[in-house]
C-alpha atoms as one frame of an Amber mdcrd trajectory, in Angstrom:
protein
 -55.857  18.657 -11.812 -58.598  17.477 -13.676 -61.529  15.922 -12.734 -60.299
  12.708 -14.794 -57.457  12.277 -13.629 -57.680  12.626  -9.782 -60.043   9.905
 -11.143 -57.747   8.033 -12.114 -55.529   8.457  -9.685 -57.909   7.771  -7.031
 -58.493   4.360  -8.686 -54.674   3.538  -8.739 -54.715   4.263  -4.625 -57.794
   2.594  -4.252 -55.854  -0.608  -4.106 -54.612  -1.844  -0.961 -51.064  -3.387
  -1.851 -50.893   0.176  -3.919 -51.643   2.077  -1.205 -48.854  -0.025   1.209
 -46.428   0.967  -1.110 -47.278   4.625  -1.763 -47.557   4.843   2.127 -44.418
   2.833   2.645 -42.278   5.121  -0.104 -43.299   8.655   1.807 -42.236   7.414
   5.485 -39.189   6.222   4.211 -35.782   8.893   5.628 -34.555   9.476   1.646
 -37.963   8.433  -0.567 -35.721   6.504  -2.499 -35.957   2.687  -2.125 -34.465
  -0.129  -4.509 -37.581  -2.118  -5.926 -35.801  -5.042  -4.237 -36.207  -3.381
  -0.737 -39.392  -2.645  -1.254 -40.318  -6.013  -1.672 -38.936  -7.763   1.258
 -40.019  -4.964   3.892 -43.835  -5.467   2.592 -43.873  -9.153   2.067 -45.013
  -8.806  -1.888 -43.303 -11.113  -4.629 -41.494  -9.477  -6.777 -43.947 -10.083
  -9.818 -46.936  -9.302  -8.123 -44.845  -5.409  -6.808 -43.675  -4.915 -10.317
 -47.237  -5.275 -11.538 -48.386  -2.774  -8.581 -45.157  -0.183  -9.213 -46.228
   0.065 -12.999 -49.709   1.053 -12.348 -48.540   3.761 -10.218 -45.556   4.952
 -12.156 -48.268   5.474 -15.187 -50.590   7.537 -12.684 -46.990   9.453 -12.326
 -47.580   8.834  -9.012 -43.973   7.420  -8.859 -40.101   8.255 -10.487 -38.138
   5.569 -11.712 -33.986   5.702 -11.893 -31.646   3.071 -12.458 -28.772   2.872
 -10.644 -26.916   0.536 -11.364 -28.301  -3.081 -11.720 -31.000  -1.591  -9.728
 -34.550   0.292 -10.243 -35.368   2.660  -7.584 -37.870   4.229  -6.982 -39.431
   7.405  -5.204 -42.759   9.431  -4.533 -43.672  11.840  -7.467 -43.801  14.549
  -4.215 -45.442  16.706  -7.060 -48.189  14.751  -7.938 -49.489  13.813  -4.368
 -49.830  17.732  -3.566 -51.799  18.419  -6.999 -53.956  15.374  -6.041 -54.347
  17.240  -1.739 -54.723  20.335  -3.312 -58.185  19.109  -5.625 -58.945  17.291
  -2.963 -59.229  20.538  -0.618 -60.881  22.336  -3.308 -63.393  20.079  -4.738
 -63.965  19.657  -0.553 -64.624  23.105   0.334 -66.856  23.628  -2.516 -69.142
  20.324  -1.667 -69.091  22.653   2.378 -69.979  26.144   0.628 -72.933  24.637
  -1.244 -74.595  22.871   1.090 -74.368  25.826   3.355
């Protein structure tokens, strides 16, 4: 992951509702939840949820599939892993340079 991409992902996660959505998906048993169920579980109105889901999807943090009339969201674990790895590498560099 490049610095500019990490910056965009961190910016997307810097908003409380989006962080709640991502955390909720990460804690779910099968990592796939219908948009309506996310709305009910987190108490977020549908139109507000849609805005935030689109933002997270644009940064490739979510996957979206259609199952019948439902839109199902899941966490893009690969992208989250890339962000964690990027952060860990940069923290290690910062620690090494401060020694």
